[in-house]
C-alpha positions, -999 to +999 in steps of 0.1 A: -269-556+274-290-530+291-308-507+267-316-482+294-284-463+304-295-452+339-311-484+352-346-491+341-372-468+357-405-484+367-435-472+347-468-484+334-478-503+304-487-486+271-505-492+238-488-491+204-493-460+183-498-463+146-461-459+140-454-488+163-443-467+193-461-470+226-479-442+243-478-440+281-507-455+300-537-434+305-551-423+338-587-436+341-611-408+340-585-382+327-572-372+294-546-396+282-516-392+302-523-358+288-500-336+268-501-301+256-485-302+221-463-274+209-468-278+173-494-288+146-507-322+142-499-319+105-493-289+083-515-284+053-487-273+030-460-297+017-429-300+038-447-287+069-445-251+060-474-226+062-496-226+032-511-197+014-533-175+034-517-183+067-523-156+093-499-159+122-524-147+148-526-156+184-554-180+175-532-199+150-553-200+119-552-230+095-520-235+076-529-234+040-554-257+023-544-293+030-556-325+045-569-326+080-543-331+107-534-366+117-550-380+148-528-379+179-536-411+197-539-412+234-534-439+260-562-458+277-588-435+291-580-408+266-608-391+247-611-399+211-590-379+187-606-373+153-595-361+119-584-325+119-570-330+154-564-296+171-535-301+195-545-280+225-582-273+218-576-237+211-555-241+179-573-244+146-569-276+126-540-276+102-555-280+068-591-283+056-618-298+078-633-292+112-611-296+143-613-330+158-618-336+195-589-320+214-568-348+227-533-352+240-504-359+217-469-348+210-460-316+190-467-334+157-499-349+170-486-385+171-482-396+207-498-392+240-478-381+270-482-373+307-511-351+318-505-318+335-502-326+372-477-354+369-446-351+390-418-327+382-394-344+358-420-370+351-415-407+350-392-418+322-390-455+323-405-489+329-404-525+319-381-526+290-397-528+256-383-531+221-392-498+206-375-467+192-396-441+207-402-405+201-401-391+236-435-383+251-429-352+272-443-352+307-456-326+331-433-304+351-460-289+373-498-287+376-500-264+347-468-269+327-456-297+305-423-302+287-427-306+250-408-317+220-402-288+196-404-306+163-434-296+144-452-295+111-433-265+102-397-277+101-374-249+110-339-242+122-332-231+157-302-219+174-292-200+204-263-178+211-245-177+244-224-147+253-192-164+264-168-152+291-133-141+286-119-176+292-133-188+259-110-189+229-118-171+197-134-191+169-109-201+142-110-180+110-118-199+078-109-185+044-122-195+010-156-205-004-167-224+027-167-193+049-202-183+058-209-148+046-241-127+045-255-118+011-236-089-004-266-066-002-269-071+036-253-044+058-223-058+076-224-060+113-197-064+140-191-102+142-194-101+180-229-086+179-261-106+178-266-095+142-231-105+133-233-139+148-267-145+132-252-136+098-223-160+103-241-190+118-274-190+099-260-206+067-248-237+087-283-242+102-306-264+082-342-275+081-349-312+080-381-327+064-393-358+047-383-365+011-420-374+007-437-340+005-470-356+016-454-364+050-455-335+074-433-328+103-396-321+107-372-300+126-338-284+125-301-293+125-266-279+119-236-288+098-204-302+114-172-315+100-174-344+075-206-332+059-226-344+088-258-329+103-265-330+140-302-331+150-326-346+175-334-383+174-371-375+176-367-356+143-348-383+124-370-411+138-401-394+125-388-390+090-364-418+084-388-444+069-399-420+041-364-405+034-349-374+048-343-341+029-321-314+043-327-278+032-300-251+035-308-214+043-303-206+006-329-232-005-304-258-016-315-294-010-296-326-002-309-361+006-296-374+039-293-408+056-291-416+093-255-424+104-266-432+140-293-422+164-296-424+202-331-420+217-316-419+252-299-386+245-323-375+218-295-370+194-289-382+158-263-377+131-272-375+094-249-379+064-254-355+034-255-369-001-251-336-019-235-312+007-232-275+001-200-257+010-207-239+042-186-234+073-192-263+097-200-253+133-178-264+162-188-276+196-178-253+225-176-260+262-210-260+278-193-264+312-182-228+310-217-215+306-231-195+335-266-181+343-272-147+328-251-152+296-268-136+267-283-159+240-301-158+208-321-184+188-319-185+150-343-206+130-376-212+112-403-216+138-435-226+120-417-222+088-406-186+092-370-190+082-344-166+095-362-158+127-339-145+154-348-142+191-328-131+220-326-141+257-303-154+284-292-186+300-318-190+327-303-221+345-276-248+340-276-284+350-314-286+350-324-323+352-350-330+325-365-363+313-389-374+286-405-406+274-404-440+290-384-472+290-352-477+271-359-448+248-364-422+275-343-391+271-327-377+302-299-352+308-288-321+327-300-294+303-292-258+297-323-237+302-329-205+282-357-179+279-348-173+242-380-180+222-380-215+209-411-228+191-423-258+171-399-267+143-368-257+163-358-292+174-322-301+167-310-266+161-278-253+177-274-231+208-242-212+202-221-187+220-212-152+208-183-167+189-205-190+170-196-222+188-223-248+197-229-250+234-262-269+232-287-287+209-322-274+213-346-302+223-376-292+242-397-264+257-421-260+286-456-251+276-489-245+293-507-277+301-544-269+301-570-258+276-572-222+266-535-214+270-508-209+245-490-240+233-460-220+220-430-205+237-434-192+273-397-186+279-387-220+291-365-239+266-340-266+271-309-277+252-286-307+254-252-294+266-224-295+241-201-316+263-228-344+262-237-338+226-201-338+213-194-371+231-226-388+218-222-374+182-186-388+179-198-422+191-226-422+166-202-413+138-176-439+148-199-467+159-234-459+148-246-461+185-238-446+219-231-464+252-236-452+287-230-461+323-255-486+337-265-490+374-280-524+368-312-515+386-347-502+380-354-469+398-389-459+408-394-424+394-430-418+405-428-419+443-431-383+457-403-385+483-367-374+486-342-399+473-344-426+446-361-458+454-345-490+440-375-509+425-355-540+415-319-551+411-304-570+382-286-601+393-249-597+389-252-560+379-235-530+393-260-524+421-262-560+430-224-563+433-224-533+456-250-549+479-280-528+470-315-543+473-350-537+462-366-510+485-333-492+493-336-454+490-305-438+475-299-404+491-265-394+477-246-402+446-209-393+443-214-368+472-244-351+457-278-352+472-304-372+453-338-355+454-357-378+430-354-409+409-351-388+377-323-368+392-304-400+400-308-412+364-294-379+351-265-382+375-257-417+362-260-404+327-232-379+334-208-407+343-189-433+321-188-471+322-163-483+347-165-452+370-165-459+407-190-438+427-198-436+464-235-438+472-254-435+505-288-452+509-314-459+536-326-494+544-351-500+571-343-466+587-306-473+588-282-453+566-257-474+546-229-466+522-214-485+492-190-481+463-205-489+429-185-497+398-209-487+370-215-511+341-219-503+304-250-505+284-230-527+260-225-554+287 
């Protein structure tokens, strides 16, 4: 069995974090494979929501009176991170106490990640390790990093895509399960931004720990069968202490993890005390085009009911996070709709209220003195991928993927994907590939990097036959590969 679905990328060693999950190796003399967080290390108020006196200024004042933020550990070579950890150096500590030394960590201040200046679509793999990791988001450019959007303020996020004429109308549901705005709210046309927000918001939930002393959390949305879809990095953070789901009307329900998949950054929860709301449906993300109008609905930093508007900025954007078997990689929908800490796991929906993506990450500034919030670069897991994984998690408790049977070097700055090693008897080995081969095309598509190849494999199914071209010693070769399964 191969835990990594795309072939295991080569990557450096790491140290365990307090939660048992490794952080990427530090770069000697630099901040810890550095990371610009997008959320608080810990919120001072219970449940991760802003405490009394919170002033939402550009300087991000302290959130209520609470304990100092938890230290966000770095990898080797990282500066120390003290109590009251301030994620980016310019944000005040969350809770009482002086800010600790600004050090790298993820949006909840727990893990180190790649420093700004790492390659675009940074390395996502390495020697396989037994871990269930929360992805550590790596640099996209010299000044930008991709970041998880879970945060101390657990909020709901969504986006709304203006669909084309080829999309079917959403089914009409009658009875008490139909989402309706409060009677005092003015009614809006259901096809407007306001109308969709009124209809969809009741099905978007906040997810937090059942232990109110534990900060962090994210968002999710209700689907058929009283299940909640969210990000794996949200459920993984909270599962050990118990998970509590909060509806938009304040109703609460304990929840358990049905299945989680770090590789896709998706998880499914089962509600113990579900509330009657209209479940959201998955739409067809393959019908999305650049320029479609979108909105985001949620509770960034605890401000529930926040609505922002934007467009789909790009489709099929290859993005990767983390390392080893738990790296998340997929072709994402990119949007400029404002997405901020606490939005992880919320839905991206079209103008008919159908889910076309699951919000997962943002790009944020990667150097001190800049904002760690939204800068108009958000990414969502496409609904075609999410629907497939969610159904597998509900049916089997786990998801399986196509497997190349090789480790791919994702750090070399050259076109193509370098085969670092080949597993004996695996798909690549059977097709005749060797260590050192440079794969240049996959199924007729140019391969520009190791990470791009991994995302391409991720799009395929076990048993698929694909044509690849590769270079060996200056000679161009071709082969047909029958992809294995991660279950093999």
